[in-house]
C-alpha positions, 0 to 999 in steps of 0.5 A, a space after each residue: 815787144 819787151 819793155 826797156 830796162 828803163 821802163 822796168 827800172 822806173 816800175 820797180 822804183 815806183 813799186 818800192 816808193 809805194 811800198 815804203 810810203 807811210 799809211 799816214 801820208 796816204 791818208 792825208 792826201 789832198 786829192 779830191 774827186 771832182 766828178 764821177 763820169 757815168 758813161 752816159 750823157 755826162 761823158 765816159 772814159 775821160 782822157 786820163 793822161 791829159 791835164 785839164 785846161 784852166 781859164 783865167 777864172 779857174 774853170 777847168 776843161 777836158 774831154 772824154 773819149 766816150 759818152 754823150 748822146 751821139 754815135 748809136 748809144 755809146 757816145 762819141 765823147 764830150 767836152 766838159 767844163 768843171 766850175 766851182 760853186 758854193 764850195 763844190 764842183 759842177 760838171 757841164 757838157 759844152 759839146 756832145 760829139 755826134 759823128 766819129 767821121 767828121 768829129 772823131 773821138 776826143 783823144 788829147 788834152 785841150 788848150 784854152 785861149 784868152 777868149 775861152 775858145 778851146 782847141 784839141 785833137 780827135 782820133 781819126 778826126 780833125 784838130 778843132 776849135 770850140 767856141 762858146 755858144 748856146 745850147 752847146 758850143 760851136 765845133 769848128 774843124 781847123 786842120 783836117 788831118 788832125 794830130 798824130 796820136 794823143 798829143 797836146 797842143 800849145 800856143 807860142 808867144 804870138 798865140 799861134 797853135 
């Protein structure tokens, strides 16, 4: 399949923009790495096209496609929280997927409600809700058919998904 002319034009414009961006502008970037995933128990292969969900206290939430402790060593992925403490960010695994048949591999951005319940989708698995709990959050499949592709969920004005 050949790329569309729009894709080629967009790629050419991005290349041009990067070529003419002054080095000083790149050096003054305000981006900061909050966590380097290890592909181990902390997760691996974060959902790179997904924005992180943010709760009303500033905690960030996301998912990884691999990593964790389940699925025979490679991991089925984790849902994680990033929280700020003493000027730096800490990662905490909230849920470690253990079964790709019933939980799938996480492949979408998450959304968070006012109760700090998280919602997302899994490849070959269901749409799900995660509710706070200890030692890990409670996984609740809420739609068995899942989602079509790596799409995000959203709430409407009445808090319906």
